[in-house]
C-alpha positions as CSV (number, residue, x, y, z in Angstrom):
1,M,-7.1,5.4,-14.7
2,A,-6.4,3.1,-11.7
3,H,-6.1,4.8,-8.4
4,V,-3.2,3.9,-6.0
5,R,-3.3,5.1,-2.4
6,I,0.1,5.3,-0.7
7,A,0.2,5.0,3.1
8,D,3.6,5.9,4.5
9,D,4.6,8.3,7.3
10,N,7.9,9.2,5.5
11,D,7.0,12.2,3.3
12,D,10.1,11.9,1.1
13,I,9.4,8.2,0.3
14,S,5.7,8.9,-0.3
15,Q,6.4,11.8,-2.7
16,M,9.0,9.7,-4.6
17,L,6.6,6.8,-4.9
18,A,3.8,9.1,-6.0
19,N,5.9,10.7,-8.7
20,M,7.1,7.4,-10.1
21,I,3.6,5.7,-9.9
22,R,2.0,8.7,-11.6
23,A,4.6,8.6,-14.3
24,N,3.4,5.1,-15.1
25,G,-0.2,6.2,-15.7
26,F,-1.8,5.8,-12.3
27,E,-3.8,8.3,-10.2
28,V,-2.2,8.6,-6.8
29,S,-3.2,9.9,-3.4
30,M,-1.3,9.7,-0.1
31,A,-2.1,9.1,3.6
32,A,0.5,10.0,6.2
33,N,-0.8,7.7,8.9
34,P,-3.4,4.9,9.4
35,L,-6.1,7.3,10.7
36,Q,-5.8,9.5,7.6
37,L,-5.8,6.3,5.4
38,T,-9.0,5.1,7.1
39,Y,-10.7,8.5,6.7
40,Q,-9.7,8.7,3.0
41,L,-11.0,5.1,2.4
42,E,-14.4,6.2,3.7
43,N,-14.5,9.0,1.2
44,K,-13.0,7.4,-2.0
45,L,-11.9,3.9,-2.5
46,P,-8.7,3.3,-4.4
47,D,-8.0,0.4,-6.7
48,L,-4.9,-0.6,-4.7
49,V,-3.2,0.4,-1.4
50,L,0.5,0.6,-1.1
51,M,1.3,0.6,2.6
52,D,4.5,0.7,4.8
53,I,4.7,-2.2,7.3
54,L,4.9,0.4,10.1
55,P,2.9,3.4,9.0
56,G,3.0,6.0,11.7
57,G,4.2,3.6,14.4
58,W,1.2,1.2,13.8
59,D,1.6,-2.4,12.8
60,G,0.7,-2.5,9.1
61,R,0.0,-6.2,9.3
62,E,-2.7,-5.6,11.8
63,L,-4.1,-2.6,9.9
64,C,-4.2,-4.8,6.8
65,K,-6.1,-7.5,8.7
66,Q,-8.6,-4.9,10.0
67,L,-9.2,-3.4,6.6
68,K,-9.7,-6.8,5.0
69,K,-12.4,-7.7,7.7
70,D,-14.5,-4.7,6.5
71,A,-16.8,-5.6,3.6
72,N,-16.2,-2.2,2.1
73,Y,-12.4,-2.7,1.8
74,K,-11.8,-6.5,1.6
75,E,-11.5,-6.6,-2.2
76,I,-8.9,-3.8,-2.4
77,P,-5.5,-5.3,-3.1
78,M,-2.7,-4.2,-0.8
79,I,1.1,-4.2,-1.2
80,V,3.1,-4.0,2.0
81,L,6.5,-2.3,1.9
82,S,9.2,-3.1,4.5
83,A,12.8,-2.0,5.2
84,S,13.1,-5.3,7.1
85,H,14.2,-8.2,4.9
86,H,12.5,-10.6,7.3
87,L,8.9,-10.3,6.2
88,P,7.2,-13.6,6.7
89,E,6.8,-15.8,3.6
90,N,3.2,-16.2,4.7
91,Y,2.4,-12.5,4.1
92,K,-1.0,-13.5,2.8
93,S,-1.9,-14.5,6.4
94,F,-2.1,-10.8,7.2
95,C,-4.1,-10.1,4.0
96,A,-1.5,-8.4,1.8
97,G,-1.7,-9.2,-1.9
98,D,2.1,-8.9,-2.0
99,T,5.1,-7.5,-0.2
100,L,8.2,-5.6,-1.3
101,D,11.5,-5.1,0.6
102,K,13.0,-1.6,0.6
103,P,15.1,-0.7,-1.2
104,F,13.5,-1.9,-4.4
105,E,13.6,-1.2,-8.1
106,M,10.6,0.8,-9.4
107,P,9.9,-1.5,-12.3
108,V,9.4,-4.3,-9.8
109,L,6.8,-2.3,-7.9
110,I,5.0,-1.3,-11.1
111,E,4.9,-4.9,-12.1
112,K,3.4,-5.9,-8.8
113,I,0.8,-3.1,-9.0
114,N,-0.2,-4.1,-12.5
115,R,-0.4,-7.8,-11.6
116,L,-2.7,-7.1,-8.7
117,L,-4.9,-4.8,-10.7
118,I,-5.6,-7.3,-13.5
C-alpha cells in the first residue's frame, strides 16, 4: 500500500484529505509543519508528499527545493497545494511533481497521486 504524507498546518484540511486519500486505498500520515515533516521523513519515507504551498508560514516552494537537494528525498514525488490560483506554470522549477489549486475535486487529486506513483 502506497504511503502519502500530508503536510498542511490546517488540521481540518489535513484530516479531510487524509480521510479521502485513505478511502482510496492509501496509507496516510500527517505533518502539521515543515519541522515535523522533516523529522518524519528521517524516520519513515513516504511514497509521495502532498504539501501546502505555505505550510506553517514557510514557503513550500523553498522547502520542496531543499528536500529535493537531499539524496534521501530527491526521488519522492511531491504535489503542492495552493489557495492562490497564481502558481507559476513552471512549478517544476521548485521541484514539485505537480500542483493543485484549492478548492479542488478529490478525483482530480487522486488521479494526480496515482499518476505520480506509477
